[in-house]
C-alpha positions, -999 to +999 in steps of 0.1 A: +260-231-729+295-229-761+316-203-746+348-196-763+363-188-732+349-207-701+352-181-669+379-193-650+375-167-623+362-181-590+334-162-567+363-167-540+385-143-556+366-114-539+385-085-527+389-065-494+403-036-491+401-010-453+377+022-459+375+044-427+395+013-404+367-013-415+372-041-443+349-032-473+346-059-493+345-060-531+346-077-570+377-071-589+374-060-627+375-101-639+354-113-611+322-085-623+332-099-664+328-134-654+295-129-638+282-104-670+294-135-690+275-159-672+244-137-664+243-131-704+244-168-711+226-184-687+199-152-693+186-168-725+179-204-705+157-190-676+129-214-670+093-202-674+082-215-639+113-211-606+122-249-593+105-247-557+116-279-548+147-302-544+170-303-576+202-320-589+222-302-611+248-320-635+274-293-644+300-299-671+326-270-677+344-277-710+376-261-708+394-250-744+421-277-753+458-260-750+485-283-753+485-317-763+455-318-743+430-347-759+390-338-762+376-350-735+405-352-708+400-346-675+411-311-664+430-317-639+442-278-635+427-251-616+400-231-611+391-259-584+358-275-599+340-269-564+350-233-562+334-228-599+298-238-584+297-209-560+293-183-590+273-203-613+251-202-588+251-172-574+240-161-612+213-188-617+195-176-582+196-141-595+185-145-627+152-172-612+163-204-624+152-211-583+139-194-554+171-200-536+200-226-548+196-245-510+173-265-532+202-274-550+204-310-529+224-333-554+250-319-576+277-339-604+306-317-614+330-319-640+354-301-658+369-315-691+393-305-718+370-302-750+367-287-788+335-274-781+340-254-749+313-247-727+292-251-702+268-277-703+239-276-670+207-299-667+190-291-637+159-322-629+133-323-599+144-349-576 
């Protein structure tokens, strides 16, 4: 999925406010925008048939090169690679890639600086 701007907002950035003495969780605008971007791009790649058994995902987050970075160099700055997966998985579940993201039994997730930014995703039944 080539993307000019790879989302850096993560699912952990949900916010909370108190209404009538009770906490109410909500998505800030930047999280809503990241979700909409992922849904729009992932929507083009939904499989005809949902995965119903265990799957392995390989996810490569390719961020646009900044400064003196090199194409393919590991990205060691935020967002954390583990935090990036939750929003991606939630979007893929909502779109119907699988019955539930609990079917992901193996995950290889990496992040790089890249001349062609985007998110590479490979799904295989295991």
